[in-house]
C-alpha angles and dihedrals in degrees: 000000000000091000092053091050093050090050089055095053120087120247121241122166104149113114117244094025124114141174135215113246090034122235091257091052090049091053091049094048092046090055091050097038111027109214094028092125088062092063109030112166121221092003110191132194120188147162120218111251094008107064142254144252123224124194119217100207130053112287131210106223099164109141091348115161098217092181090063097042109040121045127173120199133167105310090340143094125196122190117186098000090187108071091202091063096045113113123220119285109282094027128103111339094330096100143091115311146152115253126198120188122186114223121221118263091237091064091047092052092049090054100047108143091010101082092137092059092050093047091051090050092050090049090053092050091047095049092045089058091049093248130126120249114226110171149319126219112203092194096058098022091232114156110195126193140153127240131194095209138347144265116115125335133177136053120356126223093282104022096095093048090047091055093050094043099040090097096048090109127029116201124169112187089180097060106028120070114220096249093155139013096260094058094059096044093120095062104028106028125117094255089054093054090045088056093248128128108262094201093054091045088054091051092051090050089050091055097043102039108028094157094053090049092057091052091050091049091054093047093049091051093051096045102044104014089227128112128196117232113248127184088213111073092215138339092248092053090046091056094043090054091059114098091200132038113278115272112241108239118230115258106253118241119235116281107286101168134027115220116197095202121207126331096246109131091218094057119087089207126235143259120230109225113203111213135188117284112203116217093008116113116220116264130206109231124192112241113247097197130235111312124194126197100199112187103153121109130254163239090097109337129216122242116325089187138000104199126178109230138156108301094206091056098048099038096044127104092271094065132055109128135336132205120211130188121302096014100310110159121198117189143141098225134088116307118265111270095017121139122261094252092057107131119208133177110250091237099053116114120207125203114199134169128216115224109241091151104057087110093069099040122106128218089283090056091247121138109249120208089203090057091049090055096045098039101040116008100044096049091047091049089052090047090051090051093058117091114276135194109230121208122183111214127187118225105186108296095349135069133217129191106225118200136209128185114250120205141128136217092260092062094038092091092057093045092051091049091052091053090049090052090052091052091048089057089052089052088057092061109109121238099036116154120238092248090053091051090050091051093049091049089053090052091054090050091050094053090047093054090047088056093046097047103037111025122100125216126233113244094250101034126137114247115224122232103250106183148298111294130105096265093047092048087055090053090050091053090051089053093053095046100047142353091215107091117216111234091224090058094055095087090052091048091050089049090052091051092048090049089055091047090050092049092051094046094055097040090094092057092046094052093046092051093046091051089057094053128091115249091230092067098071093159090061089049090052092050092051090049090052091053087060095043092244094147098158092055091046093051092047091050092050091050092047089054091049093248095133097159092053089048090056092051091047092052089062096045115130093013129099117004088226090074091050091050091050093052092045091049091051091052090050091050091053091050093047092048089053095245113185101237091191087085090061121072113257091228091052091053088049089056092049091051090051093048089049090057096250096129095165090054090048092049095051108139089357124109123205134166122268096253093058090046089054089048093052088049092053099038104040110016109037122058114268092245094055111128121238095248090058091047091051093046090050091053089047089052092053090045092054089049091051094241096112129064117257115261093240120178119271095251089059095039092055097030133085125297089252090062091051092050091050090059090097094142090058096235107194125212116263089236090064091051090051089054090053090051090053091048092055127059094209122101098206117070135171094224099060094103091053091044094054096041117115092244091066091063114016142023088234106090091199099051112102101144100111095031088061091056093047092051091049093051094046090050092048094055092045100250095124137015118197136158101183106065096104091126088066093049095047093046089055090046089054091052092052094046091049089058094045096253096134094154092056091046089057089047090056092048091055087062093058112115119244117261125197093211091055104033095163098043095116093047095050094046096048093046092049091052092048092049101040097042098035093124091055102049096034092057091055114067093194091056091047092051091045091054091049091050089054088064097250108160109260089218089069091052093048091048092050091049091048093054091044093051092043091052091051093048098251095131097167092060091041089055093051091050093049088051090050092053092044094241091148098171095055091041090053093049093051091045093055100039102036117010115032098061092049092052091047093052089050089051092241093145095151090058091050090050092049094051096042095048091047088062096040094084088059098043091120087068094049123084115227093005094155090051093047127034088358087070092065094045090050090049095054093044091047093048093050091049094049090048090054095243110179090217093056113125093222125040117211109200107169130050089236092058091046092051092048091051091048091048089055092050093048090049089049090053094049093047090049091053090051094048099045094037116160092002088078111082122222093263091056090053089050089054091050088052092050092050092048092047094049093048092047092049091051091048095049092045088057092063109112135178092262093066120095121247091249091053091049093048090046088058090054090048089056091052092050090057094051122101094249131141117278094244091058090044090053091050092051089047091055090050090050092049090049090051092048091048092053089048091054090047091054090050092050092051 
């Protein structure tokens, strides 16, 4: 029993090594639980002062010679040093584990205060060895990482020296201005332009020519008075401190790969120098492309990376600027938004990102999924639920179902209210910034004015009570008297509704201005209240102050024009009589001027926003029965004369003075454009592009999400008709694509109007989305189904998936997708060069037959069919016939017919090898050899005594011409020689 237990325990004799559980514990557990050493959990092998390795899964350690398998050296672990003895991955100790290596104290001392630099270096070494970095503890020196299997892990030949010498030169291109040539050596020196690392070249020079370095140090001190900081006191001291001769560093190879480093703006980036690897054969690695991990915030970020690269490459004719996905901008110029005196090295590359997603960011600048749903998805779902006119259009051989919103002015009120409700839900989302709330409030106001100006009432509709002014009281009386609305009263009712909308839209300004006034100036309070049409509050304030006569005048404000004429006549009489107005308060005279309808006189040395000016024009100057078109045209007349405030957008009107000054292009508010639309009966206008620009609604120049809905609704009800607003559509599409909503982007594209000058616009846009964003929509089944429901041809989706899978090396899936989209030529090419031979070597002959026969009906469309997939079909048919299968399509009776068929197949194989050439990988050539060998074996085994000698030798001649291995060819040659010898013997006898 004791012998069996000892045989089950691993062997460990090397000093300084240990295991967990220990050998004694393993013996004890094996006695209690026989077979325990075959399934030890968390088995650990370590060496004191060097590190340890711990396995995650149960490990079989029975009879294991740990001394021969696991070896710890300085900053290095080697498991199974002899590749011939290494088991398969997952067996023995060649499996996933956690490795901890202890770094030498000298390295830790050299990196005091520079832990980040050391951690970055360790991460690079770990990733280079295809391991996963976990952590590094500067106090204990423990470097922890995870491996999937084992060979050798740790520092390479030069890694330790690189870590110690990394700080030999300190250059900061961000802080030091290039006042002389020596200070910009890193970016413009000869080694840099030769694609070598200048710092490492400097180190080599330091080691090889220490005397010359001292002379250069002295000259640099005397010429510039500036000395670079070096961790080595002098080159001579550095060499004297070495106990052994300096190790000659390997000459770096030319730059083979550009590494962009991290995206810290303070980091100049790095260059990956590829060095010789002894004993390691070169490998071909599939390029993974240029990947960016952009984590900085928008709107337009600063530098994501400032990387020193070859100036000739990036400033040549082949490079100006490059756009990546989702608004990524790569360029070698000055950063966006930088001042004119910003100096940049000509070889600095900037990565910046345009903010398409500001709309869905909260006050902490974090993207909110709730905001995505409320701001984008919910309005689009509502838009999709409204009636649409479908039109099937042919684009060449394909068809698309284009859509257009269908609505009328009677239902416009309900549609506008639904959009307002959606925006109200968005306002309830916690964490919204103040600017976002202001923008949402503006959107609600815009939908309200669309309803007021363009909706029609049903003949027996209830009229809402809108407020307490004379016009609105009249509308209330009409409601009480009859439910049948007189057509002649409709313009007055619309005016009353607009008056209420105007009053609500300026209430914010009125309250803010009143809160800034002193309570003792009640006349100023009254004037501000009148600018917001708050008559009840103005009358009550006048009464409270004992100013009864003013209260009486205020109660009649905005009513009959007779009252206005009386007040104006009285003011004229006072002027004609030579009344000294200095005895009347200035604010009281301002009120009289306003009540008399002289709004410009009342607004002398007073500034108000354009909405309140329009309100004063409607309420106090124009007659109360003036239609809205006349009121809007009157305001436009004053605007053209320069006597009315500009109708600036709300975000400028309520923003800072800087924002107002920056409005140099005179962007008008979308509400003003809507008023102009109402004042004109035409449907085509020159200002539609300005009206539907982002600046007319929001401070975000890239936010078009709600403008797109407003344009669609106005077109549906017949207010506008435009065919050149594609900028609006594409801007909204870009927003949706940036947030991964590919299906909704395609939905928006289907609403684009047809244009004769761009007949294939819809096709090109949809196909580009499917191809460029394939990974996004294909990973979401709901998006994929949505796109199919839109009527997008499935062939386009399959083709996009095929190219995506092919790019990522999944050739089997790429082949299936090419077959689905009937791209027979590409499917055939992938089948021959990447798929067929793998299936053959795995003996999946039924799958090969299925794929090949599925393409056979379309072989007329496939180039080199007989020399491609036809090879495999011919092989299976030939093999069945030679094996005498009753189900074979062709029956070969005589040896001569069999040989002729085999000759044809061999010729087909040889011609296929010549045509496909280097496109066929080695495994495919192996498969060709196996097919040829199997057919030749079946042919030669069919030789019987009844065949003539010529027929027999002809069969061998066929085998000699086949692409078979030389050992098989030699065997067939021996058989042929034997046959020929026997033939000669028969002749001699």
